[in-house]
PLY file of the C-alpha trace (Angstrom):
ply
format ascii 1.0
element vertex 145
property float x
property float y
property float z
element edge 144
property int vertex1
property int vertex2
end_header
-8.30 -15.81 35.59
-5.72 -13.44 34.41
-2.72 -12.21 36.16
-2.05 -8.58 36.28
0.97 -6.53 37.04
1.20 -2.60 37.16
4.94 -1.79 36.04
6.60 1.52 36.29
8.21 2.18 32.89
10.10 5.10 31.77
8.53 6.30 28.59
9.49 9.35 26.29
6.49 11.64 26.31
7.52 14.19 23.83
9.17 16.46 26.44
11.49 13.90 27.94
11.38 10.65 29.98
8.96 9.98 32.67
7.92 7.27 34.94
4.49 5.92 33.84
2.22 3.04 35.23
1.59 0.47 32.39
-0.75 -2.58 33.17
0.63 -5.90 31.93
-1.79 -8.87 31.57
-0.01 -12.29 31.83
3.41 -10.54 31.15
1.97 -8.69 28.09
1.74 -5.02 28.05
-1.80 -3.66 27.51
-0.64 -1.25 24.69
0.85 -4.26 22.82
-2.43 -5.98 23.51
-4.36 -3.03 22.25
-2.12 -2.45 19.10
-3.11 -5.93 17.74
-6.83 -5.20 18.24
-6.55 -1.77 16.65
-4.34 -2.51 13.84
-6.97 -3.43 11.12
-8.92 -0.07 11.96
-5.68 1.94 11.76
-4.55 0.35 8.46
-8.02 1.16 7.00
-7.54 4.75 7.94
-4.11 4.64 6.53
-2.34 5.36 9.83
-0.90 1.97 11.07
1.45 3.66 13.50
-1.63 4.96 15.49
-2.52 1.41 16.62
-1.47 0.92 20.12
0.24 4.16 20.38
-0.39 4.76 24.09
1.63 5.55 27.26
1.21 4.40 30.78
-0.50 6.92 32.97
1.50 9.71 34.87
1.21 10.52 38.64
0.63 9.46 42.03
-3.17 10.00 41.54
-3.52 6.57 39.86
-0.93 4.72 42.00
-2.03 2.98 45.35
-3.69 3.93 47.62
-5.83 5.60 44.80
-8.86 3.65 43.74
-8.61 4.54 40.14
-8.10 1.08 39.01
-10.81 -0.23 41.60
-13.94 1.27 40.07
-13.50 4.81 41.41
-11.51 6.53 38.65
-9.67 9.66 38.89
-9.39 9.80 34.98
-12.63 9.16 32.90
-13.08 10.09 29.44
-16.84 9.24 28.74
-18.01 10.04 32.12
-20.23 7.13 32.48
-18.03 5.15 35.00
-15.28 4.32 32.40
-11.51 4.25 33.69
-8.81 5.51 31.66
-6.30 2.69 31.52
-3.72 4.39 29.05
-3.11 7.72 27.86
-1.27 9.40 24.90
2.56 9.14 24.06
2.57 12.87 24.22
1.99 12.71 28.05
-1.82 14.16 28.08
-3.92 11.15 29.05
-7.09 13.08 27.19
-5.19 13.39 23.93
-5.54 9.73 23.19
-7.47 7.84 25.96
-7.83 4.13 26.12
-10.71 3.19 28.62
-12.47 0.21 30.07
-15.32 -0.30 32.64
-13.64 -1.51 35.91
-16.22 -3.79 37.92
-15.27 -4.77 41.34
-16.94 -7.72 43.20
-15.95 -9.38 46.53
-13.55 -11.68 45.03
-12.84 -10.43 41.47
-11.94 -7.43 39.54
-13.30 -7.35 35.86
-12.33 -5.11 32.81
-14.66 -4.97 29.85
-16.44 -2.29 27.50
-12.95 -1.15 26.05
-13.15 2.13 24.14
-10.82 4.83 22.80
-11.76 8.48 23.21
-11.28 9.52 19.47
-12.11 6.71 17.31
-15.11 4.37 16.75
-13.13 1.40 16.71
-14.28 -2.08 17.77
-12.50 -4.13 20.51
-14.25 -7.43 20.12
-10.85 -8.97 19.86
-9.96 -7.73 23.55
-12.32 -9.92 25.59
-13.40 -9.02 29.18
-10.84 -10.01 31.68
-11.24 -11.20 35.12
-8.84 -10.92 37.85
-8.50 -12.34 41.41
-9.15 -9.34 43.62
-6.45 -10.35 46.08
-3.75 -10.56 43.33
-4.97 -7.36 41.75
-4.80 -5.34 44.80
-1.48 -6.68 45.61
-0.17 -5.65 42.02
-1.74 -2.11 42.96
0.07 -1.88 46.37
3.35 -2.62 44.64
2.89 0.69 42.60
3.81 2.84 45.71
6.79 4.91 44.98
0 1
1 2
2 3
3 4
4 5
5 6
6 7
7 8
8 9
9 10
10 11
11 12
12 13
13 14
14 15
15 16
16 17
17 18
18 19
19 20
20 21
21 22
22 23
23 24
24 25
25 26
26 27
27 28
28 29
29 30
30 31
31 32
32 33
33 34
34 35
35 36
36 37
37 38
38 39
39 40
40 41
41 42
42 43
43 44
44 45
45 46
46 47
47 48
48 49
49 50
50 51
51 52
52 53
53 54
54 55
55 56
56 57
57 58
58 59
59 60
60 61
61 62
62 63
63 64
64 65
65 66
66 67
67 68
68 69
69 70
70 71
71 72
72 73
73 74
74 75
75 76
76 77
77 78
78 79
79 80
80 81
81 82
82 83
83 84
84 85
85 86
86 87
87 88
88 89
89 90
90 91
91 92
92 93
93 94
94 95
95 96
96 97
97 98
98 99
99 100
100 101
101 102
102 103
103 104
104 105
105 106
106 107
107 108
108 109
109 110
110 111
111 112
112 113
113 114
114 115
115 116
116 117
117 118
118 119
119 120
120 121
121 122
122 123
123 124
124 125
125 126
126 127
127 128
128 129
129 130
130 131
131 132
132 133
133 134
134 135
135 136
136 137
137 138
138 139
139 140
140 141
141 142
142 143
143 144
């Protein structure tokens, strides 16, 4: 199983610095992981800087005790149960959302079905990940500010 951490990171969002919530899987930031998967697609479009250009999410609405990361999303782009995991570097999550399907079971939490809101890019390189639910919920509890 993978290990997750939700880190509060100060990020420049076009109008100043703001605390955002960024998922880290096995000590690698989700934006860095996504950048690797998106880079071939972005290069084909002649826009390599677009790959992985995500920020963490703003606001207490996604922090514990929110169930946003537990299958009850506050932010959803496609409206089919997807959960927005990352937003745009401009600070508007809907400008450039990165989503996954979050499935919660008794002992596990699974992320799969990755998509971005504005491109038809494939994310086969990003395999589904499974987390121990206890460790996952402990990581979420640590997001309380």
